[in-house]
C-alpha positions, -999 to +999 in steps of 0.1 A: +078+718+113+051+710+094+068+716+062+094+687+073+063+666+084+047+670+049+081+666+028+086+628+047+047+622+041+050+631+006+087+609+001+066+581+019+036+585-005+058+583-038+075+553-027+045+534-018+028+547-048+060+532-070+051+501-053+011+498-058-008+479-085-041+481-097-065+457-116-078+481-140-084+474-176-074+496-202-096+524-217-119+528-187-113+567-184-137+595-192-118+618-214-137+651-205-155+650-170-138+677-154-151+670-115-157+693-088-138+710-058-119+688-033-140+705-005-118+735+003-133+728+042-120+698+048-093+691+075-061+683+061-046+649+071-016+632+063-023+599+044+003+569+026-007+557-008-024+529-002-049+550+022-066+557-013-083+527-019-084+512-054-068+537-076-079+521-112-095+538-143-131+533-127-118+554-097-115+583-119-156+581-121-165+573-087-178+604-065-166+588-029-129+584-048-105+616-043-096+612-081-130+622-091-121+658-078-101+672-104-100+714-097-079+731-076-084+765-066-060+793-060-059+826-043-061+859-061-027+864-078-014+836-061+003+800-079+006+786-044-010+754-040-033+753-009-021+732+018-061+716+015-054+705-017-018+686-009-039+651-003-061+654-032-027+657-055-010+628-036-039+606-046-036+618-083+002+613-081-002+577-066-029+571-095-006+584-124+024+564-108+007+533-108-010+538-141+020+547-162+003+548-194-023+574-183-020+610-193-032+641-178-034+675-189-028+700-162-045+731-174-042+764-156-067+794-155-073+830-140-098+853-134-110+883-159-084+908-143-054+918-155-039+918-185-043+890-213-003+883-210+000+884-173-035+861-170-014+835-198+020+837-174-002+834-141-021+803-155+012+786-166+024+793-131-001+772-115-004+746-137+037+742-131+029+744-092+004+715-097+032+695-118+056+699-097+036+682-067+027+656-088+062+648-099+076+650-066+050+626-053+057+601-080+040+609-112+063+611-142+067+641-164+062+621-195+028+619-184+014+653-179+014+683-201+008+721-192-013+746-206-020+780-194-058+791-207-056+825-189-088+842-185-099+825-219-121+797-205-140+807-174-159+781-153-179+807-141-197+841-158-195+872-137-175+901-125-175+898-087-156+873-061-180+846-061-167+841-102-134+852-097-128+823-069-140+797-096-121+811-124-088+806-107-081+773-107-059+740-125-079+713-136-067+678-139-077+665-174-071+630-182-066+619-219-078+590-236-053+567-245 
């Protein structure tokens, strides 16, 4: 039942995203600001694209905007996007749909456990899972590139769960035009 509701909400968000406009000016995007987590403890709500406020370029750097959060975390050995990250991805999809000239690199990462080859493949699966959700919600495939770094670019050094949990992620990196 929740899957049906989520699917309907995502379709509605995609339709609204295709109809939205912004008053942004070209070139107002920070290209290397990686953002922070989306607040994994927040309650999940279903929103339409219009509920995200202004989706112009300045929203990428506004701490009160969901667009300033560009990291999605994953469970160990998983490429399934957590339910609490769906609203965050809906906001990014609406932003991309409203700004068709903007490009984003969807970068998959893993922790250090597992072979190099396995981690490259897992990072790819994670990035592809995020890309599929963004596409389903209205972003154009031409706006996105997928990269897997595996374990090569850790966000946190360390050999314990607290470091590993920060390294199991996908980062949305908006690139300059």
